[in-house]
N, C-alpha and C positions, 0 to 999 in steps of 0.2 A: 485419532479419526481415520489416517489412512491405511493404521493396522486395522483397524476393528467395522472398516466396510469393504474391504477391497481382497481380490484373489491374491496378492501384488504381497513379494517377499521387504521390508524396510530398514534400510538402516540408516542408522542414526549417527554422522558422522559430526566427530568433535574429536578437539584437544583432551577435550576429557577422560577420564576412564572410564563415567557412566554417565550415563541421565537420567532422571527423576521422572518418576510416571512408573505404571500400570508394569507387568511384565504381562509379554504376550510374545506368543509360542514365531510368530512371523514378525519380532521386530529385534535388530540388535545393534548393538553399538559399532561403530569402528573406528578406534582413536585413531586419531590421523591429524599431524597437520598439514592442514591447508595450501599453504603458504610452502612447506619442505618442495625440494626438486623431488621427491619420492613419489609427490600426491596423485601424478599422470599416472603415471606403473601401476601404485595401490588400488584406482579404480574401480570397482568393474564396468565391460563394455557391456551395451549396448541397455542398456538403464536412463532411465529417467532421473535428472539430476535437479531437483527444488533447493535455491539457496533462500537463506534463509539470513544470510547476516551477507554481511556487504566484508569483510576479512577475505573472502574468496577473492583470489585475484584476476584480476580479466584475462591474465596469459593462459593459466590451468582453466576457464570458461572457451578459450580460443584453443586449445588441447585439446578439451570436451566435442567441443563441434564441428570439430577436421576431421573427428573418427565417425561422422555424422548421426550421436547422439543426440537427444531432446536434454536443452537450459528451461527451466523457469525459473522466473525471477519477481523477487519480492520487494526486492528496491526500492528507495523512496526520497534518495540522492542525488541530486541530477547528474553528479562529477560522471559520480561511481554508473549509472542505469545510464552516460553516455558512451563510458571506456567500455560497456560490454556492449552494448550498440555497434561501435565498428568494430568490435574484435568479432563482432557475428558477420561481417560482410565477406559475400564469397565462399565462407563458409557451406560442404553438404548439411549440416547436424542444422538444428531449428531452436533458435535462441526466442523466451517470450517474456518481455516485460512487462513489469506493471502485474503479477497474477498474485491481486490478494486485497486485499480493502482499495488501500489507498496507499500507490492508484490501484489501479482492478476495479472490484465493484463502482466505486468513483468513478472510474472512465465511461462505466456503461449508462451512466444516470445521466452523467451527461453527452454521449453519444446520443441516445436517446431523445433527448428533448433538442440535442442540432437537428433530427432531421429536420423538423422546422425549417423553411429555405428564411425567416426571421428573424432565425438567431446570430446576433451576431458576436456574442461575450456571453461569456456566464464564471460566476460566481460560486465553486466549489467550496461551503464550510463544513467540517472534520469536527466532529466531537468526543472525546477519546473521560471514558471515567475511570477517573482515581480509585475505582471501589474492588482493584484484585494489582496484585503489583505486579509488572510487569517486564519480562527478561534483560539480562546487561543489557543489549546490541539495540533491545526498541526502545529503553530509556536511554542510552547514550546519543543516540541516535536525534528524541528530542532535545536535548541539550543543544548537542553541537550543529543543527538545523535555525535556533535561536541564532544564533552568532554566525551566521554561514549567510553573504549577502545574496540575492539574488537578481537577475533580470527580468526589472518593469516589467508584462507584455504588452501596457500600452502606451508608454515613452518609453520605452526601447535602453533606459537610465540599469543602473545595475543603484541597488536601493538595501539599504537594512531589511531587516525583516522586523514588525514590528510600528512601522512607520506608519504603516496604511492601512491605519486599525475598521472593522465592519461588524456591524451588529447581523447576529440571524438567527431565526425565531422557530428554533431546533421543536420546540410543542408549541401547537396552538392555545393551552389550555397557561401556556409563560410567558413572560417578561422575555421581549429580546437581549443573548447573550451577547457578549463580545466574546470576540476572537481577531488571532493574530496573522497580519498575512506572510509568508511562508516559501522558500523558493519547492517545487517542485521538476521530479521532474517532464519534460516534456513531450505527453503522451497524445500522441496525433486521436482529436473527439472527432473533429468537424471533420463530412467529408472530406474524400479529395478534391479538388480545384476551390473548394470554399474558403478564404481564411478569418479565418477568427479568432479570441480572447479568453484567453483560460487562467481567472486569479483565483488561489489557492489560499485556505485559511484553514491554521486550527486553533480550536480552543478544550479547553479542559476543564472536567464537572467533578468541583465543583468551581461555580465563576471566579470563586476569587481568587482563585491558585493562577487565573488566567489575566484576572487584571493585577494580582502583583507582579504576574511576568512582565506586563505589558509596563508595567515604573521602571523595573527593570532594565531593559530593553532603553524604552527613553531615554533612563540616565547612560546610559552610553555602554550599558556592561556585557552587550551581547557578546563581543568578539572576549568577553575573560569564561562567560559561563562558556563556550566552545572548547577553549582550553582547557578546563576545567573539566567536558561531559564526561568519563570516565569517572572521575572523585565522585562527583553529582552524581550522575547514574549508582555507587555503587550505597550512595549515603541515602538514594532515595530511598534503598532496599529496605531501611531500619526504618520511613517514616508510618506512621499507621493507614492503615488502607480508610480513604474517605470520595465518599460521592458514590455513583452507583459504577454499577462494572459492566455496565452499555455501551456501545454506538449510534453517534446519531449524522445522519448526515443532509445536508443543505443543498443543494444545486439549482443556483438561479441563471433562468436563464433570460438577454436585455436582446433589445433591434437596435439598428441601427443610430438612436434618437437616446437610447441609455433609458429606456422604460423596461423594465420589465412585463412579460408578459409570459409567462409561465416558472413551472417550478417543482421537484420535487424532491419532497423527503421521507427519506429514507429511518428509520428503526431497528437497530438487529440486539442481538447479543455482544459479551467478551470479544475483540475485534481479531483476537489473536484466535479463537477460536471460528471465528468470522473467515481472517484470513484462511482456514485449514479448509475451507467449507470451498471455498473460491480456487480454489489450489488442487482438491478433490474435483469439482465440476470442470478446472478444464483439463485436468488428467484424462477423464471419463470421456470430452470432447476429441481430445487427440488423437487418445486409443481407439476411436472408433472412427478416426479416418477424417479429419475434416486437413485444414488445409493441410499441402503437403509440402506445400516451398521450405527453401529450409533458409538460412538466413533470420535477420530479428524480426517477426512478425511481432503483429499487434493481436492482443486479445481479441479483438470483435472480431476475428478472423474465426473467432473457437467458441464463441459466445456472444449474446445478445441480452437484455440486460431480462427479455422474458423469461428464459431458460432458465438465469440465473438466479431469477424470484425464487422459480419455481425448487430452484435446487435448493438454494437454503430454505423452502419455506418443509422440504422433504428432511433434511439433515435436523432442521431445530420444525419442531410437530407441537414446543411446549406452547405455540401461540408468540413469543419473540420478535419476529420478523411483521413489521409493521410496512405496509407503501402507501405514501399518503395517507397516513392513517388509517387503515382498513387490512384487516389480515386474511383476507380472504383471498388471493393472487389470481386466482385464474380467469 
């Protein structure tokens, strides 16, 4: 998508000799191990770097930022994102974490609701369809996350995923679906000076898969799943494609009495396509002269929900983008 809509030259950096996909005149492959000592020297200066996998060492990101360059990150593992934010402190370059679907689009949906001063807590439900095989990195993240304990925003205690299930209505015409509580990067959503809790949940379509995973977590298999994440990710590529291939997001807002007062329901296409579009929209904003500060900055400094929805509708004019059941987002 980046190569087909912009005037720029795209370099896909990977340890593989070549990447799958259509041949494009302005897209090239750079065969490079980002964990290697020569990575910082080989990478070009003055580029906008989009980090799509958590295999990029934070030290390399620090070197890129030290040169004054820009890094957009799509990662969703709390510890990794925290490490990137730490190395960005005091750097001349710009780091924008959470540039994707979740976090990213989820962040903007939550921030839009959090503008209401009555809102004290947000529940974010993300449903991913299994109608497409995602890449090894995304699949491995899914399995690792199932075994990664996280800090519960309400109690402050460390808890295991899947111990606080929640049901979301991902479509008005469907019954509520179970979602698994998981740990997510601590991306600031509430306006400065206001405290609020944000809880994240993950579901898979078809729902039977979510329920099976919930049983496995209840049986205490989360750590085993995390330890074998790479093998499970590889094996998952051989499974049949089932369920739809779209992405649905529900964000519910609660007041101080834990009463739900507002919500957003977003439905879009494939998560990978949505993430690519969100990256593109953020790049457009950065290049057009958004927030000029260095260090780690929020995506909310560059996009708001209305801008993101309009941009997504332009990228997907086939009607796959809906907000609160409506296709007309203007």
